[in-house]
N, CA, C and O atoms as a GROMACS GRO file, in nm:
protein
  608
    1MET      N    1   0.485  -1.462  -0.460
    1MET     CA    2   0.524  -1.372  -0.352
    1MET      C    3   0.424  -1.259  -0.338
    1MET      O    4   0.360  -1.219  -0.436
    2GLY      N    5   0.411  -1.209  -0.219
    2GLY     CA    6   0.328  -1.092  -0.196
    2GLY      C    7   0.179  -1.112  -0.213
    2GLY      O    8   0.106  -1.015  -0.232
    3GLN      N    9   0.132  -1.236  -0.207
    3GLN     CA   10  -0.010  -1.263  -0.228
    3GLN      C   11  -0.095  -1.217  -0.110
    3GLN      O   12  -0.049  -1.217   0.004
    4PRO      N   13  -0.219  -1.178  -0.138
    4PRO     CA   14  -0.308  -1.138  -0.028
    4PRO      C   15  -0.353  -1.260   0.052
    4PRO      O   16  -0.352  -1.373   0.004
    5LYS      N   17  -0.393  -1.233   0.175
    5LYS     CA   18  -0.452  -1.338   0.256
    5LYS      C   19  -0.587  -1.376   0.195
    5LYS      O   20  -0.656  -1.291   0.140
    6PRO      N   21  -0.625  -1.502   0.205
    6PRO     CA   22  -0.754  -1.545   0.150
    6PRO      C   23  -0.870  -1.461   0.206
    6PRO      O   24  -0.876  -1.432   0.326
    7GLY      N   25  -0.961  -1.424   0.118
    7GLY     CA   26  -1.080  -1.352   0.158
    7GLY      C   27  -1.065  -1.201   0.167
    7GLY      O   28  -1.165  -1.131   0.184
    8VAL      N   29  -0.943  -1.150   0.155
    8VAL     CA   30  -0.924  -1.005   0.167
    8VAL      C   31  -0.983  -0.933   0.046
    8VAL      O   32  -1.054  -0.834   0.062
    9LEU      N   33  -0.952  -0.981  -0.072
    9LEU     CA   34  -1.004  -0.916  -0.193
    9LEU      C   35  -1.151  -0.950  -0.211
    9LEU      O   36  -1.189  -1.067  -0.210
   10GLY      N   37  -1.231  -0.849  -0.227
   10GLY     CA   38  -1.373  -0.870  -0.250
   10GLY      C   39  -1.453  -0.904  -0.126
   10GLY      O   40  -1.571  -0.938  -0.135
   11GLY      N   41  -1.390  -0.895  -0.010
   11GLY     CA   42  -1.459  -0.930   0.114
   11GLY      C   43  -1.557  -0.826   0.164
   11GLY      O   44  -1.631  -0.851   0.258
   12GLY      N   45  -1.557  -0.709   0.101
   12GLY     CA   46  -1.642  -0.601   0.147
   12GLY      C   47  -1.786  -0.611   0.101
   12GLY      O   48  -1.872  -0.534   0.146
   13GLY      N   49  -1.814  -0.704   0.012
   13GLY     CA   50  -1.950  -0.719  -0.037
   13GLY      C   51  -1.974  -0.645  -0.167
   13GLY      O   52  -1.880  -0.593  -0.228
   14ALA      N   53  -2.098  -0.640  -0.208
   14ALA     CA   54  -2.138  -0.579  -0.335
   14ALA      C   55  -2.119  -0.428  -0.334
   14ALA      O   56  -2.115  -0.366  -0.228
   15TRP      N   57  -2.109  -0.371  -0.453
   15TRP     CA   58  -2.094  -0.226  -0.468
   15TRP      C   59  -2.215  -0.157  -0.405
   15TRP      O   60  -2.328  -0.197  -0.431
   16PRO      N   61  -2.192  -0.055  -0.324
   16PRO     CA   62  -2.301   0.013  -0.254
   16PRO      C   63  -2.387   0.100  -0.345
   16PRO      O   64  -2.342   0.147  -0.449
   17ALA      N   65  -2.510   0.120  -0.302
   17ALA     CA   66  -2.607   0.192  -0.384
   17ALA      C   67  -2.616   0.342  -0.353
   17ALA      O   68  -2.663   0.418  -0.438
   18ASP      N   69  -2.572   0.385  -0.235
   18ASP     CA   70  -2.587   0.526  -0.198
   18ASP      C   71  -2.468   0.568  -0.111
   18ASP      O   72  -2.382   0.487  -0.078
   19ARG      N   73  -2.465   0.696  -0.074
   19ARG     CA   74  -2.352   0.753  -0.001
   19ARG      C   75  -2.329   0.681   0.131
   19ARG      O   76  -2.216   0.640   0.160
   20ASP      N   77  -2.432   0.665   0.212
   20ASP     CA   78  -2.414   0.601   0.343
   20ASP      C   79  -2.365   0.458   0.329
   20ASP      O   80  -2.278   0.413   0.404
   21SER      N   81  -2.420   0.386   0.232
   21SER     CA   82  -2.376   0.248   0.208
   21SER      C   83  -2.231   0.245   0.159
   21SER      O   84  -2.154   0.157   0.196
   22TYR      N   85  -2.195   0.344   0.076
   22TYR     CA   86  -2.058   0.351   0.026
   22TYR      C   87  -1.961   0.372   0.142
   22TYR      O   88  -1.857   0.306   0.150
   23ILE      N   89  -1.994   0.463   0.230
   23ILE     CA   90  -1.907   0.492   0.345
   23ILE      C   91  -1.890   0.366   0.430
   23ILE      O   92  -1.778   0.332   0.467
   24ALA      N   93  -1.999   0.298   0.461
   24ALA     CA   94  -1.991   0.176   0.542
   24ALA      C   95  -1.908   0.069   0.470
   24ALA      O   96  -1.830  -0.002   0.533
   25TRP      N   97  -1.926   0.057   0.339
   25TRP     CA   98  -1.852  -0.040   0.259
   25TRP      C   99  -1.702  -0.011   0.261
   25TRP      O  100  -1.621  -0.101   0.279
   26GLN      N  101  -1.668   0.117   0.244
   26GLN     CA  102  -1.527   0.156   0.246
   26GLN      C  103  -1.465   0.132   0.384
   26GLN      O  104  -1.352   0.084   0.394
   27VAL      N  105  -1.537   0.164   0.490
   27VAL     CA  106  -1.485   0.143   0.625
   27VAL      C  107  -1.456  -0.006   0.645
   27VAL      O  108  -1.352  -0.042   0.700
   28ARG      N  109  -1.547  -0.093   0.600
   28ARG     CA  110  -1.523  -0.239   0.611
   28ARG      C  111  -1.397  -0.279   0.535
   28ARG      O  112  -1.315  -0.355   0.585
   29ASN      N  113  -1.382  -0.227   0.413
   29ASN     CA  114  -1.266  -0.262   0.330
   29ASN      C  115  -1.135  -0.211   0.391
   29ASN      O  116  -1.036  -0.283   0.394
   30VAL      N  117  -1.136  -0.088   0.437
   30VAL     CA  118  -1.015  -0.030   0.496
   30VAL      C  119  -0.977  -0.105   0.623
   30VAL      O  120  -0.860  -0.132   0.647
   31ARG      N  121  -1.076  -0.140   0.703
   31ARG     CA  122  -1.050  -0.216   0.825
   31ARG      C  123  -0.990  -0.354   0.791
   31ARG      O  124  -0.899  -0.401   0.859
   32ALA      N  125  -1.042  -0.416   0.686
   32ALA     CA  126  -0.999  -0.551   0.649
   32ALA      C  127  -0.852  -0.557   0.608
   32ALA      O  128  -0.785  -0.658   0.632
   33VAL      N  129  -0.801  -0.450   0.548
   33VAL     CA  130  -0.662  -0.451   0.503
   33VAL      C  131  -0.572  -0.365   0.591
   33VAL      O  132  -0.453  -0.351   0.563
   34GLY      N  133  -0.627  -0.308   0.694
   34GLY     CA  134  -0.554  -0.215   0.780
   34GLY      C  135  -0.440  -0.276   0.857
   34GLY      O  136  -0.391  -0.384   0.824
   35SER      N  137  -0.400  -0.206   0.960
   35SER     CA  138  -0.283  -0.242   1.040
   35SER      C  139  -0.327  -0.295   1.175
   35SER      O  140  -0.367  -0.218   1.262
   36PRO      N  141  -0.320  -0.427   1.193
   36PRO     CA  142  -0.371  -0.487   1.317
   36PRO      C  143  -0.295  -0.444   1.443
   36PRO      O  144  -0.347  -0.460   1.554
   37GLY      N  145  -0.175  -0.392   1.428
   37GLY     CA  146  -0.099  -0.349   1.544
   37GLY      C  147  -0.127  -0.207   1.588
   37GLY      O  148  -0.065  -0.157   1.682
   38PHE      N  149  -0.220  -0.142   1.521
   38PHE     CA  150  -0.250  -0.002   1.550
   38PHE      C  151  -0.401   0.016   1.557
   38PHE      O  152  -0.477  -0.056   1.494
   39ALA      N  153  -0.443   0.114   1.635
   39ALA     CA  154  -0.586   0.141   1.650
   39ALA      C  155  -0.646   0.181   1.516
   39ALA      O  156  -0.585   0.255   1.439
   40PHE      N  157  -0.766   0.132   1.490
   40PHE     CA  158  -0.837   0.170   1.368
   40PHE      C  159  -0.926   0.288   1.398
   40PHE      O  160  -1.010   0.282   1.488
   41ASP      N  161  -0.907   0.396   1.324
   41ASP     CA  162  -0.985   0.518   1.343
   41ASP      C  163  -1.104   0.515   1.247
   41ASP      O  164  -1.094   0.562   1.133
   42GLU      N  165  -1.215   0.461   1.294
   42GLU     CA  166  -1.332   0.445   1.210
   42GLU      C  167  -1.386   0.580   1.163
   42GLU      O  168  -1.430   0.593   1.049
   43ALA      N  169  -1.384   0.680   1.251
   43ALA     CA  170  -1.436   0.812   1.213
   43ALA      C  171  -1.352   0.872   1.100
   43ALA      O  172  -1.407   0.932   1.007
   44ALA      N  173  -1.221   0.859   1.107
   44ALA     CA  174  -1.134   0.912   1.002
   44ALA      C  175  -1.156   0.837   0.871
   44ALA      O  176  -1.160   0.898   0.764
   45ALA      N  177  -1.171   0.705   0.880
   45ALA     CA  178  -1.196   0.625   0.759
   45ALA      C  179  -1.330   0.664   0.696
   45ALA      O  180  -1.340   0.674   0.574
   46ALA      N  181  -1.430   0.685   0.778
   46ALA     CA  182  -1.562   0.726   0.728
   46ALA      C  183  -1.555   0.865   0.665
   46ALA      O  184  -1.617   0.890   0.562
   47ASP      N  185  -1.481   0.954   0.727
   47ASP     CA  186  -1.466   1.090   0.673
   47ASP      C  187  -1.399   1.086   0.535
   47ASP      O  188  -1.446   1.152   0.442
   48ARG      N  189  -1.289   1.009   0.522
   48ARG     CA  190  -1.220   0.997   0.392
   48ARG      C  191  -1.314   0.937   0.287
   48ARG      O  192  -1.317   0.983   0.173
   49ALA      N  193  -1.389   0.835   0.326
   49ALA     CA  194  -1.481   0.770   0.232
   49ALA      C  195  -1.590   0.869   0.187
   49ALA      O  196  -1.625   0.872   0.070
   50GLY      N  197  -1.641   0.946   0.280
   50GLY     CA  198  -1.744   1.044   0.246
   50GLY      C  199  -1.691   1.151   0.151
   50GLY      O  200  -1.760   1.190   0.056
   51ARG      N  201  -1.569   1.198   0.177
   51ARG     CA  202  -1.510   1.298   0.088
   51ARG      C  203  -1.484   1.239  -0.050
   51ARG      O  204  -1.503   1.306  -0.152
   52ALA      N  205  -1.440   1.114  -0.055
   52ALA     CA  206  -1.418   1.048  -0.184
   52ALA      C  207  -1.549   1.034  -0.260
   52ALA      O  208  -1.554   1.059  -0.380
   53TYR      N  209  -1.652   0.996  -0.190
   53TYR     CA  210  -1.784   0.981  -0.254
   53TYR      C  211  -1.831   1.115  -0.310
   53TYR      O  212  -1.882   1.122  -0.422
   54ASP      N  213  -1.813   1.220  -0.231
   54ASP     CA  214  -1.858   1.353  -0.274
   54ASP      C  215  -1.779   1.404  -0.395
   54ASP      O  216  -1.834   1.478  -0.476
   55ARG      N  217  -1.653   1.366  -0.407
   55ARG     CA  218  -1.574   1.405  -0.524
   55ARG      C  219  -1.620   1.329  -0.648
   55ARG      O  220  -1.610   1.378  -0.760
   56GLY      N  221  -1.671   1.210  -0.624
   56GLY     CA  222  -1.718   1.128  -0.735
   56GLY      C  223  -1.645   0.995  -0.738
   56GLY      O  224  -1.522   0.990  -0.750
   57VAL      N  225  -1.719   0.888  -0.726
   57VAL     CA  226  -1.660   0.755  -0.734
   57VAL      C  227  -1.707   0.689  -0.862
   57VAL      O  228  -1.817   0.714  -0.911
   58ASP      N  229  -1.623   0.605  -0.915
   58ASP     CA  230  -1.649   0.543  -1.044
   58ASP      C  231  -1.624   0.394  -1.031
   58ASP      O  232  -1.510   0.348  -1.029
   59GLN      N  233  -1.732   0.319  -1.024
   59GLN     CA  234  -1.720   0.174  -1.009
   59GLN      C  235  -1.642   0.114  -1.125
   59GLN      O  236  -1.560   0.024  -1.105
   60ALA      N  237  -1.665   0.161  -1.245
   60ALA     CA  238  -1.593   0.108  -1.361
   60ALA      C  239  -1.443   0.133  -1.350
   60ALA      O  240  -1.363   0.047  -1.386
   61ALA      N  241  -1.405   0.250  -1.300
   61ALA     CA  242  -1.262   0.279  -1.283
   61ALA      C  243  -1.200   0.186  -1.180
   61ALA      O  244  -1.088   0.138  -1.198
   62MET      N  245  -1.272   0.160  -1.071
   62MET     CA  246  -1.220   0.067  -0.970
   62MET      C  247  -1.204  -0.072  -1.029
   62MET      O  248  -1.106  -0.141  -1.000
   63MET      N  249  -1.298  -0.114  -1.111
   63MET     CA  250  -1.289  -0.246  -1.173
   63MET      C  251  -1.174  -0.251  -1.273
   63MET      O  252  -1.104  -0.353  -1.283
   64ARG      N  253  -1.152  -0.143  -1.348
   64ARG     CA  254  -1.039  -0.140  -1.443
   64ARG      C  255  -0.908  -0.151  -1.367
   64ARG      O  256  -0.816  -0.221  -1.411
   65HIS      N  257  -0.897  -0.084  -1.255
   65HIS     CA  258  -0.775  -0.092  -1.175
   65HIS      C  259  -0.753  -0.235  -1.126
   65HIS      O  260  -0.643  -0.289  -1.136
   66PHE      N  261  -0.858  -0.296  -1.073
   66PHE     CA  262  -0.850  -0.433  -1.024
   66PHE      C  263  -0.810  -0.529  -1.136
   66PHE      O  264  -0.725  -0.616  -1.116
   67LEU      N  265  -0.870  -0.513  -1.254
   67LEU     CA  266  -0.837  -0.599  -1.367
   67LEU      C  267  -0.694  -0.576  -1.416
   67LEU      O  268  -0.627  -0.670  -1.458
   68ALA      N  269  -0.647  -0.451  -1.410
   68ALA     CA  270  -0.509  -0.423  -1.449
   68ALA      C  271  -0.411  -0.493  -1.356
   68ALA      O  272  -0.308  -0.545  -1.400
   69VAL      N  273  -0.442  -0.495  -1.228
   69VAL     CA  274  -0.357  -0.566  -1.133
   69VAL      C  275  -0.355  -0.714  -1.167
   69VAL      O  276  -0.248  -0.776  -1.170
   70LEU      N  277  -0.471  -0.772  -1.192
   70LEU     CA  278  -0.479  -0.914  -1.224
   70LEU      C  279  -0.408  -0.948  -1.355
   70LEU      O  280  -0.350  -1.055  -1.368
   71ALA      N  281  -0.413  -0.857  -1.452
   71ALA     CA  282  -0.356  -0.883  -1.583
   71ALA      C  283  -0.207  -0.850  -1.592
   71ALA      O  284  -0.142  -0.883  -1.691
   72SER      N  285  -0.152  -0.785  -1.489
   72SER     CA  286  -0.013  -0.742  -1.496
   72SER      C  287   0.081  -0.862  -1.489
   72SER      O  288   0.045  -0.970  -1.443
   73ASP      N  289   0.202  -0.840  -1.535
   73ASP     CA  290   0.306  -0.943  -1.533
   73ASP      C  291   0.325  -0.992  -1.390
   73ASP      O  292   0.357  -0.912  -1.302
   74PRO      N  293   0.306  -1.120  -1.366
   74PRO     CA  294   0.316  -1.169  -1.230
   74PRO      C  295   0.459  -1.166  -1.176
   74PRO      O  296   0.479  -1.173  -1.054
   75ASP      N  297   0.560  -1.157  -1.264
   75ASP     CA  298   0.698  -1.154  -1.217
   75ASP      C  299   0.771  -1.036  -1.279
   75ASP      O  300   0.814  -1.040  -1.394
   76ARG      N  301   0.784  -0.931  -1.200
   76ARG     CA  302   0.854  -0.810  -1.246
   76ARG      C  303   1.002  -0.814  -1.210
   76ARG      O  304   1.075  -0.717  -1.237
   77THR      N  305   1.048  -0.922  -1.151
   77THR     CA  306   1.185  -0.931  -1.101
   77THR      C  307   1.290  -0.896  -1.206
   77THR      O  308   1.380  -0.818  -1.175
   78PRO      N  309   1.283  -0.950  -1.327
   78PRO     CA  310   1.387  -0.914  -1.425
   78PRO      C  311   1.397  -0.764  -1.450
   78PRO      O  312   1.507  -0.710  -1.464
   79ARG      N  313   1.283  -0.697  -1.457
   79ARG     CA  314   1.286  -0.551  -1.479
   79ARG      C  315   1.335  -0.477  -1.356
   79ARG      O  316   1.406  -0.377  -1.368
   80LEU      N  317   1.298  -0.525  -1.237
   80LEU     CA  318   1.345  -0.460  -1.114
   80LEU      C  319   1.498  -0.467  -1.104
   80LEU      O  320   1.561  -0.373  -1.055
   81ARG      N  321   1.556  -0.575  -1.151
   81ARG     CA  322   1.703  -0.591  -1.145
   81ARG      C  323   1.775  -0.489  -1.232
   81ARG      O  324   1.895  -0.467  -1.213
   82THR      N  325   1.706  -0.427  -1.326
   82THR     CA  326   1.771  -0.329  -1.414
   82THR      C  327   1.772  -0.188  -1.354
   82THR      O  328   1.839  -0.099  -1.406
   83LEU      N  329   1.698  -0.167  -1.247
   83LEU     CA  330   1.690  -0.033  -1.187
   83LEU      C  331   1.824   0.007  -1.126
   83LEU      O  332   1.892  -0.075  -1.064
   84ARG      N  333   1.859   0.131  -1.143
   84ARG     CA  334   1.982   0.186  -1.085
   84ARG      C  335   1.948   0.319  -1.020
   84ARG      O  336   2.004   0.423  -1.054
   85VAL      N  337   1.855   0.313  -0.927
   85VAL     CA  338   1.812   0.433  -0.855
   85VAL      C  339   1.812   0.400  -0.706
   85VAL      O  340   1.785   0.286  -0.667
   86PRO      N  341   1.841   0.498  -0.623
   86PRO     CA  342   1.831   0.474  -0.479
   86PRO      C  343   1.688   0.432  -0.444
   86PRO      O  344   1.592   0.496  -0.485
   87THR      N  345   1.676   0.325  -0.369
   87THR     CA  346   1.544   0.269  -0.343
   87THR      C  347   1.528   0.230  -0.198
   87THR      O  348   1.615   0.167  -0.138
   88LEU      N  349   1.415   0.270  -0.141
   88LEU     CA  350   1.376   0.233  -0.006
   88LEU      C  351   1.242   0.162  -0.016
   88LEU      O  352   1.148   0.215  -0.074
   89VAL      N  353   1.234   0.043   0.040
   89VAL     CA  354   1.110  -0.033   0.042
   89VAL      C  355   1.062  -0.038   0.186
   89VAL      O  356   1.129  -0.094   0.273
   90LEU      N  357   0.945   0.021   0.212
   90LEU     CA  358   0.882   0.016   0.343
   90LEU      C  359   0.768  -0.083   0.335
   90LEU      O  360   0.687  -0.078   0.242
   91HIS      N  361   0.760  -0.175   0.434
   91HIS     CA  362   0.655  -0.277   0.426
   91HIS      C  363   0.612  -0.321   0.564
   91HIS      O  364   0.693  -0.330   0.656
   92GLY      N  365   0.484  -0.347   0.576
   92GLY     CA  366   0.429  -0.399   0.701
   92GLY      C  367   0.449  -0.548   0.712
   92GLY      O  368   0.434  -0.622   0.614
   93LEU      N  369   0.481  -0.593   0.831
   93LEU     CA  370   0.495  -0.737   0.855
   93LEU      C  371   0.359  -0.805   0.864
   93LEU      O  372   0.350  -0.928   0.858
   94ASP      N  373   0.253  -0.725   0.879
   94ASP     CA  374   0.118  -0.780   0.895
   94ASP      C  375   0.022  -0.729   0.789
   94ASP      O  376  -0.095  -0.705   0.816
   95ASP      N  377   0.073  -0.712   0.666
   95ASP     CA  378  -0.009  -0.661   0.556
   95ASP      C  379  -0.091  -0.775   0.495
   95ASP      O  380  -0.034  -0.865   0.434
   96PRO      N  381  -0.224  -0.771   0.511
   96PRO     CA  382  -0.306  -0.879   0.455
   96PRO      C  383  -0.327  -0.865   0.304
   96PRO      O  384  -0.368  -0.961   0.238
   97MET      N  385  -0.301  -0.746   0.248
   97MET     CA  386  -0.323  -0.722   0.106
   97MET      C  387  -0.202  -0.767   0.023
   97MET      O  388  -0.218  -0.830  -0.082
   98ILE      N  389  -0.082  -0.734   0.069
   98ILE     CA  390   0.041  -0.773   0.001
   98ILE      C  391   0.134  -0.831   0.106
   98ILE      O  392   0.191  -0.757   0.187
   99ASP      N  393   0.150  -0.962   0.106
   99ASP     CA  394   0.233  -1.028   0.205
   99ASP      C  395   0.374  -0.968   0.204
   99ASP      O  396   0.423  -0.925   0.100
  100VAL      N  397   0.438  -0.967   0.320
  100VAL     CA  398   0.571  -0.909   0.334
  100VAL      C  399   0.672  -0.977   0.241
  100VAL      O  400   0.775  -0.917   0.210
  101SER      N  401   0.645  -1.098   0.197
  101SER     CA  402   0.735  -1.164   0.102
  101SER      C  403   0.749  -1.080  -0.026
  101SER      O  404   0.855  -1.080  -0.089
  102GLY      N  405   0.645  -1.009  -0.064
  102GLY     CA  406   0.651  -0.922  -0.181
  102GLY      C  407   0.747  -0.806  -0.160
  102GLY      O  408   0.824  -0.772  -0.250
  103GLY      N  409   0.744  -0.746  -0.042
  103GLY     CA  410   0.837  -0.639  -0.011
  103GLY      C  411   0.981  -0.688  -0.004
  103GLY      O  412   1.073  -0.622  -0.053
  104ARG      N  413   0.998  -0.804   0.055
  104ARG     CA  414   1.134  -0.861   0.065
  104ARG      C  415   1.189  -0.891  -0.073
  104ARG      O  416   1.305  -0.860  -0.103
  105ASP      N  417   1.107  -0.951  -0.159
  105ASP     CA  418   1.152  -0.984  -0.294
  105ASP      C  419   1.179  -0.858  -0.376
  105ASP      O  420   1.275  -0.854  -0.454
  106THR      N  421   1.096  -0.756  -0.359
  106THR     CA  422   1.118  -0.630  -0.431
  106THR      C  423   1.253  -0.570  -0.392
  106THR      O  424   1.332  -0.532  -0.478
  107ALA      N  425   1.279  -0.562  -0.262
  107ALA     CA  426   1.406  -0.506  -0.216
  107ALA      C  427   1.525  -0.590  -0.260
  107ALA      O  428   1.629  -0.536  -0.296
  108ALA      N  429   1.509  -0.721  -0.260
  108ALA     CA  430   1.618  -0.810  -0.302
  108ALA      C  431   1.647  -0.797  -0.451
  108ALA      O  432   1.761  -0.814  -0.494
  109ALA      N  433   1.544  -0.767  -0.529
  109ALA     CA  434   1.561  -0.759  -0.674
  109ALA      C  435   1.625  -0.629  -0.720
  109ALA      O  436   1.693  -0.627  -0.823
  110ILE      N  437   1.605  -0.521  -0.647
  110ILE     CA  438   1.658  -0.391  -0.688
  110ILE      C  439   1.797  -0.375  -0.628
  110ILE      O  440   1.813  -0.380  -0.506
  111PRO      N  441   1.899  -0.356  -0.712
  111PRO     CA  442   2.034  -0.343  -0.661
  111PRO      C  443   2.046  -0.234  -0.554
  111PRO      O  444   2.005  -0.120  -0.573
  112ASP      N  445   2.104  -0.273  -0.441
  112ASP     CA  446   2.132  -0.180  -0.330
  112ASP      C  447   2.008  -0.122  -0.262
  112ASP      O  448   2.019  -0.024  -0.188
  113ALA      N  449   1.892  -0.180  -0.286
  113ALA     CA  450   1.771  -0.131  -0.219
  113ALA      C  451   1.780  -0.164  -0.071
  113ALA      O  452   1.846  -0.260  -0.030
  114ARG      N  453   1.712  -0.084   0.007
  114ARG     CA  454   1.707  -0.107   0.152
  114ARG      C  455   1.562  -0.134   0.190
  114ARG      O  456   1.471  -0.063   0.148
  115LEU      N  457   1.543  -0.238   0.271
  115LEU     CA  458   1.410  -0.277   0.318
  115LEU      C  459   1.398  -0.243   0.466
  115LEU      O  460   1.486  -0.274   0.546
  116VAL      N  461   1.286  -0.179   0.499
  116VAL     CA  462   1.252  -0.152   0.639
  116VAL      C  463   1.112  -0.207   0.661
  116VAL      O  464   1.019  -0.173   0.589
  117THR      N  465   1.098  -0.293   0.762
  117THR     CA  466   0.968  -0.352   0.792
  117THR      C  467   0.919  -0.305   0.928
  117THR      O  468   0.998  -0.267   1.014
  118TYR      N  469   0.788  -0.310   0.945
  118TYR     CA  470   0.725  -0.263   1.067
  118TYR      C  471   0.627  -0.367   1.120
  118TYR      O  472   0.533  -0.405   1.050
  119PRO      N  473   0.649  -0.414   1.242
  119PRO     CA  474   0.551  -0.505   1.302
  119PRO      C  475   0.418  -0.433   1.323
  119PRO      O  476   0.415  -0.315   1.359
  120GLY      N  477   0.310  -0.504   1.301
  120GLY     CA  478   0.177  -0.447   1.322
  120GLY      C  479   0.124  -0.366   1.207
  120GLY      O  480   0.006  -0.332   1.204
  121LEU      N  481   0.211  -0.332   1.111
  121LEU     CA  482   0.168  -0.251   0.996
  121LEU      C  483   0.105  -0.340   0.892
  121LEU      O  484   0.161  -0.442   0.852
  122GLY      N  485  -0.014  -0.299   0.847
  122GLY     CA  486  -0.083  -0.368   0.739
  122GLY      C  487  -0.078  -0.286   0.614
  122GLY      O  488   0.028  -0.233   0.578
  123HIS      N  489  -0.190  -0.273   0.545
  123HIS     CA  490  -0.197  -0.199   0.420
  123HIS      C  491  -0.262  -0.063   0.444
  123HIS      O  492  -0.355  -0.023   0.374
  124SER      N  493  -0.211   0.007   0.542
  124SER     CA  494  -0.261   0.140   0.576
  124SER      C  495  -0.143   0.222   0.625
  124SER      O  496  -0.031   0.172   0.638
  125LEU      N  497  -0.168   0.348   0.653
  125LEU     CA  498  -0.063   0.438   0.701
  125LEU      C  499  -0.104   0.493   0.837
  125LEU      O  500  -0.160   0.602   0.845
  126PRO      N  501  -0.075   0.420   0.945
  126PRO     CA  502  -0.114   0.468   1.077
  126PRO      C  503  -0.037   0.595   1.115
  126PRO      O  504   0.084   0.602   1.095
  127PRO      N  505  -0.106   0.694   1.169
  127PRO     CA  506  -0.038   0.818   1.209
  127PRO      C  507   0.079   0.794   1.305
  127PRO      O  508   0.174   0.872   1.309
  128GLU      N  509   0.072   0.687   1.382
  128GLU     CA  510   0.179   0.657   1.477
  128GLU      C  511   0.312   0.630   1.407
  128GLU      O  512   0.418   0.640   1.469
  129LEU      N  513   0.308   0.597   1.278
  129LEU     CA  514   0.431   0.568   1.204
  129LEU      C  515   0.474   0.681   1.110
  129LEU      O  516   0.574   0.668   1.041
  130PHE      N  517   0.399   0.791   1.106
  130PHE     CA  518   0.435   0.902   1.017
  130PHE      C  519   0.578   0.948   1.040
  130PHE      O  520   0.652   0.970   0.944
  131SER      N  521   0.618   0.963   1.165
  131SER     CA  522   0.756   1.009   1.195
  131SER      C  523   0.858   0.909   1.144
  131SER      O  524   0.961   0.947   1.089
  132ALA      N  525   0.832   0.780   1.164
  132ALA     CA  526   0.925   0.677   1.118
  132ALA      C  527   0.936   0.678   0.966
  132ALA      O  528   1.047   0.668   0.912
  133PHE      N  529   0.823   0.690   0.896
  133PHE     CA  530   0.825   0.694   0.750
  133PHE      C  531   0.903   0.817   0.702
  133PHE      O  532   0.982   0.810   0.608
  134THR      N  533   0.879   0.931   0.768
  134THR     CA  534   0.947   1.055   0.731
  134THR      C  535   1.097   1.042   0.754
  134THR      O  536   1.177   1.085   0.671
  135TYR      N  537   1.135   0.984   0.866
  135TYR     CA  538   1.276   0.964   0.898
  135TYR      C  539   1.343   0.879   0.790
  135TYR      O  540   1.451   0.913   0.742
  136GLU      N  541   1.280   0.768   0.753
  136GLU     CA  542   1.338   0.680   0.652
  136GLU      C  543   1.346   0.750   0.516
  136GLU      O  544   1.446   0.738   0.446
  137GLY      N  545   1.241   0.822   0.480
  137GLY     CA  546   1.242   0.895   0.353
  137GLY      C  547   1.350   1.002   0.350
  137GLY      O  548   1.419   1.018   0.249
  138ALA      N  549   1.365   1.075   0.460
  138ALA     CA  550   1.470   1.178   0.467
  138ALA      C  551   1.608   1.114   0.458
  138ALA      O  552   1.699   1.170   0.397
  139GLY      N  553   1.623   0.998   0.519
  139GLY     CA  554   1.750   0.926   0.510
  139GLY      C  555   1.782   0.887   0.367
  139GLY      O  556   1.898   0.896   0.324
  140LEU      N  557   1.682   0.844   0.293
  140LEU     CA  558   1.702   0.809   0.153
  140LEU      C  559   1.746   0.932   0.074
  140LEU      O  560   1.835   0.924  -0.011
  141VAL      N  561   1.683   1.046   0.101
  141VAL     CA  562   1.721   1.170   0.032
  141VAL      C  563   1.866   1.205   0.064
  141VAL      O  564   1.943   1.238  -0.025
  142ARG      N  565   1.904   1.197   0.193
  142ARG     CA  566   2.043   1.228   0.232
  142ARG      C  567   2.141   1.134   0.162
  142ARG      O  568   2.241   1.179   0.106
  143GLU      N  569   2.113   1.004   0.164
  143GLU     CA  570   2.201   0.907   0.098
  143GLU      C  571   2.212   0.936  -0.051
  143GLU      O  572   2.320   0.926  -0.110
  144THR      N  573   2.100   0.970  -0.113
  144THR     CA  574   2.097   0.998  -0.255
  144THR      C  575   2.181   1.121  -0.288
  144THR      O  576   2.258   1.120  -0.383
  145GLU      N  577   2.165   1.226  -0.208
  145GLU     CA  578   2.243   1.348  -0.231
  145GLU      C  579   2.392   1.324  -0.212
  145GLU      O  580   2.474   1.373  -0.290
  146ARG      N  581   2.429   1.246  -0.107
  146ARG     CA  582   2.570   1.216  -0.082
  146ARG      C  583   2.631   1.134  -0.196
  146ARG      O  584   2.749   1.149  -0.228
  147SER      N  585   2.550   1.048  -0.255
  147SER     CA  586   2.603   0.961  -0.361
  147SER      C  587   2.626   1.037  -0.492
  147SER      O  588   2.695   0.988  -0.582
  148GLY      N  589   2.570   1.156  -0.502
  148GLY     CA  590   2.583   1.233  -0.626
  148GLY      C  591   2.485   1.190  -0.733
  148GLY      O  592   2.494   1.236  -0.847
  149TYR      N  593   2.391   1.103  -0.698
  149TYR     CA  594   2.290   1.057  -0.796
  149TYR      C  595   2.209   1.176  -0.846
  149TYR      O  596   2.167   1.261  -0.767
  150ARG      N  597   2.188   1.182  -0.973
  150ARG     CA  598   2.106   1.288  -1.033
  150ARG      C  599   2.003   1.225  -1.125
  150ARG      O  600   2.034   1.132  -1.200
  151LEU      N  601   1.882   1.276  -1.120
  151LEU     CA  602   1.780   1.231  -1.212
  151LEU      C  603   1.816   1.277  -1.354
  151LEU      O  604   1.869   1.386  -1.373
  152GLY      N  605   1.784   1.192  -1.452
  152GLY     CA  606   1.802   1.230  -1.592
  152GLY      C  607   1.938   1.219  -1.635
  152GLY      O  608   1.969   1.248  -1.750
   0.00000   0.00000   0.00000
């Protein structure tokens, strides 16, 4: 469940050698996993990539993260079933990085979780959906407060 579309992982090419190449590489990667139902803001993606580069990028850290994902337990379902926390799962119907089946299975595994899906949403956060995400998050907070759930 939740597998990426073929070619999405590693489709951006080799690790870039300089700032401009890094920015172009990141823009390609962000576009590849983005939200096909929403406009892609290349200038914003380039700006974020440039700021990330200026803060410092670590190829080894990115590789460790990627390897951790690959090495992780492929089936977390038994542990998800033990959760007893209010849970909201937001997922794009057009996510090329994590198929919507992963979101559906996650919500189904967590007792009383609620799943909300969005057509056109991929593996990005389009500004056009900020209000919808905020609305859903605020609803989860209201439901949690009404239920009397307390952390700890």
